[in-house]
C-alpha positions as CSV (number, residue, x, y, z in Angstrom):
1,M,205.1,-154.9,81.1
2,L,201.8,-154.4,82.6
3,N,200.7,-157.6,81.1
4,K,203.2,-159.5,82.8
5,H,203.2,-157.8,86.2
6,A,199.3,-157.6,86.5
7,R,198.1,-161.1,85.2
8,G,198.6,-162.9,88.6
9,F,196.7,-160.1,90.3
10,F,193.8,-160.1,87.8
11,T,193.6,-163.6,87.5
12,A,193.2,-164.3,91.3
13,L,190.7,-161.1,91.3
14,F,188.3,-162.5,88.4
15,T,188.5,-166.3,88.9
16,P,185.6,-166.4,91.1
17,F,183.5,-164.4,88.7
18,A,184.7,-166.5,85.8
19,R,184.1,-169.8,87.6
20,W,180.4,-168.8,88.3
21,L,179.7,-167.4,84.6
22,L,180.7,-170.7,83.3
23,R,178.5,-172.4,86.0
24,I,175.5,-170.5,84.7
25,G,176.3,-171.3,81.0
26,V,178.0,-168.1,79.8
27,S,181.0,-169.2,77.1
28,P,184.3,-167.2,76.9
29,D,183.2,-166.2,73.3
30,A,180.3,-164.5,74.6
31,V,182.2,-162.4,77.2
32,T,184.2,-161.7,74.4
33,I,181.7,-160.3,72.2
34,I,179.9,-158.5,75.1
35,G,183.0,-156.9,76.5
36,T,183.9,-155.3,73.1
37,A,180.3,-154.3,72.5
38,G,180.5,-152.4,75.8
39,V,183.6,-150.7,75.0
40,V,182.4,-149.5,71.8
41,V,179.4,-148.1,73.0
42,G,181.3,-146.3,75.6
43,A,183.9,-145.0,73.5
44,L,181.3,-144.1,70.3
45,V,178.3,-142.8,72.5
46,F,179.6,-140.9,75.4
47,Y,183.0,-139.8,74.1
48,P,181.7,-137.9,70.9
49,V,179.3,-135.8,73.1
50,G,182.2,-134.9,75.5
51,Q,181.3,-137.3,78.5
52,L,184.8,-138.3,79.1
53,W,184.6,-139.3,82.6
54,W,181.4,-141.3,82.5
55,G,182.7,-142.7,79.2
56,T,185.7,-143.9,80.8
57,L,183.9,-145.3,83.7
58,F,181.5,-147.2,81.5
59,I,184.4,-148.4,79.2
60,T,186.3,-149.7,82.2
61,A,183.5,-151.7,83.4
62,F,183.9,-153.9,80.3
63,I,187.5,-153.5,79.3
64,F,188.4,-156.3,82.0
65,S,186.5,-158.9,79.7
66,D,189.8,-159.4,77.9
67,V,191.2,-160.9,81.1
68,L,187.8,-162.6,81.9
69,D,187.5,-164.5,78.9
70,G,190.9,-165.9,78.9
71,I,190.5,-167.3,82.5
72,M,187.3,-168.7,81.2
73,A,189.0,-170.3,78.3
74,R,191.6,-172.0,80.5
75,M,189.3,-173.4,82.9
76,Q,187.3,-174.9,80.0
77,A,190.5,-176.0,78.4
78,V,189.0,-174.8,75.1
79,G,189.4,-171.7,72.8
80,G,192.8,-172.3,71.0
81,R,193.2,-170.7,67.8
82,W,189.6,-169.7,67.3
83,G,189.5,-168.2,70.8
84,N,192.8,-166.4,70.0
85,F,191.7,-165.0,66.8
86,L,188.3,-163.7,68.1
87,D,189.9,-162.2,70.9
88,S,192.5,-160.2,68.8
89,T,190.1,-159.1,66.0
90,L,187.7,-157.8,68.4
91,D,190.7,-156.0,70.4
92,R,191.3,-154.1,67.0
93,I,187.6,-153.0,67.1
94,A,187.9,-151.8,70.8
95,D,191.0,-150.1,70.5
96,G,189.7,-148.3,67.1
97,A,186.5,-147.2,68.8
98,L,188.4,-145.7,71.6
99,F,190.7,-143.6,69.7
100,A,188.1,-142.8,67.1
101,G,185.6,-141.5,69.8
102,L,188.3,-139.1,71.2
103,A,189.0,-137.6,67.5
104,V,185.4,-137.1,66.9
105,W,184.9,-134.9,70.1
106,F,188.2,-133.0,70.0
107,F,187.4,-132.6,66.1
108,T,183.9,-131.1,66.9
109,G,182.7,-129.8,70.2
110,G,186.0,-130.3,72.2
111,A,187.7,-128.0,69.7
112,N,190.9,-129.1,70.0
113,V,192.6,-130.2,66.6
114,P,195.9,-131.1,68.1
115,I,194.5,-133.9,70.3
116,A,192.1,-135.0,67.7
117,M,195.0,-135.6,65.2
118,M,197.2,-137.2,67.6
119,A,194.2,-139.5,68.6
120,T,193.8,-140.2,64.9
121,V,197.6,-141.1,64.8
122,C,197.4,-143.3,67.7
123,L,194.6,-145.4,66.1
124,V,196.5,-145.9,63.1
125,L,199.8,-146.8,64.5
126,G,198.1,-149.0,66.9
127,M,196.6,-150.8,64.3
128,V,200.1,-151.1,62.5
129,V,201.7,-152.4,65.6
130,S,199.4,-155.4,65.9
131,Y,199.4,-155.7,62.1
132,A,203.3,-156.1,62.2
133,R,203.0,-158.9,64.7
134,A,200.2,-160.7,63.1
135,K,202.0,-160.6,59.6
136,A,205.2,-161.7,60.9
137,E,204.0,-164.6,62.6
138,S,201.8,-165.6,59.4
139,L,205.4,-165.6,57.8
140,G,206.8,-167.7,60.4
141,F,208.9,-165.0,62.2
142,T,208.4,-163.6,65.7
143,A,207.7,-159.9,66.1
144,N,206.8,-159.8,69.9
145,V,209.0,-157.0,70.7
146,G,208.3,-153.2,71.3
147,I,207.7,-150.8,74.2
148,A,203.9,-150.0,73.4
149,E,201.7,-153.1,74.3
150,R,198.1,-153.0,74.3
151,A,197.8,-152.7,78.0
152,E,200.2,-149.8,78.5
153,R,198.2,-147.9,75.6
154,L,194.7,-148.5,77.1
155,V,195.6,-147.6,80.8
156,S,197.4,-144.4,79.9
157,V,194.5,-143.3,77.4
158,L,191.7,-144.2,79.7
159,V,193.2,-142.8,82.8
160,V,194.1,-139.5,81.3
161,T,191.1,-139.1,79.3
162,G,188.8,-139.8,82.4
163,F,190.7,-137.2,84.5
164,T,190.4,-134.8,81.6
165,G,186.7,-135.1,81.7
166,L,187.0,-134.0,85.3
167,G,189.0,-131.0,84.7
168,L,192.3,-132.3,84.3
169,P,194.3,-129.6,81.6
170,S,193.6,-131.0,78.1
171,V,197.4,-130.4,77.4
172,V,197.9,-133.3,79.4
173,L,195.7,-135.7,77.2
174,L,197.8,-134.2,74.4
175,V,201.0,-135.0,75.9
176,T,200.0,-138.7,76.8
177,L,198.7,-139.0,73.2
178,S,201.8,-137.7,71.8
179,L,204.2,-140.0,73.8
180,L,201.8,-143.0,72.9
181,A,202.2,-142.2,69.4
182,L,205.9,-142.2,69.6
183,A,205.9,-145.2,71.6
184,S,203.7,-147.1,68.9
185,F,205.9,-145.8,66.1
186,I,209.2,-147.1,67.8
187,T,207.5,-150.4,68.5
188,V,206.6,-150.5,64.6
189,V,210.5,-149.8,63.8
190,Q,211.4,-152.5,66.6
191,R,209.0,-155.2,65.2
192,V,210.3,-154.4,61.7
193,A,213.8,-154.5,62.5
194,S,213.4,-157.7,64.5
195,V,211.9,-159.4,61.4
196,R,214.6,-157.9,59.0
197,R,217.2,-159.6,61.3
198,Q,215.3,-163.0,61.2
199,A,214.9,-162.8,57.4
200,L,218.6,-162.0,56.9
201,A,219.6,-164.9,59.1
202,E,217.6,-167.3,57.1
203,P,219.6,-169.6,54.8
204,S,219.5,-168.7,51.1
205,P,217.7,-170.9,48.5
206,A,221.2,-171.8,47.3
207,D,222.5,-173.1,50.6
């Protein structure tokens, strides 16, 4: 949902910057890689030592590379399947680092095992959400349904994590992660059910 509603706004916002980067010779792939590296550093350096606010600010500075590289690729009319593959693969790394960083902190210095466990559950289910769609498409099905898209996951986690670092009660983060885990699980079920319906609708070999 956020992807659809925010796409126009962020495209207009980042287009001048994207045009400037292309003019100085920066490629969309470079932006993808640098953006992912920034998210990973923010999540695995700041979060594990309890710097939730500064870590979130650092991550936010790089998270929009996911929008920027797409704008640049469209301007150059390049990318295609390779760009899509690189972007999706590095997205999984960034998402995994984010939830892993939270889990490490709350398993250790943060001393909140329920939050750490829910962060781990979100990490696993987030990967399954993406895998279910990728596997379905590799088999000729579609599985672009679900209520827990990547944008929703990132916005909810980053906003609440950042404010937790400023003193927001940690129970709010626990509830957010729990709801996110539930939404991810529902999304997995929706995608499995969608592919199952498509498989049943296929003509049998004898037909």
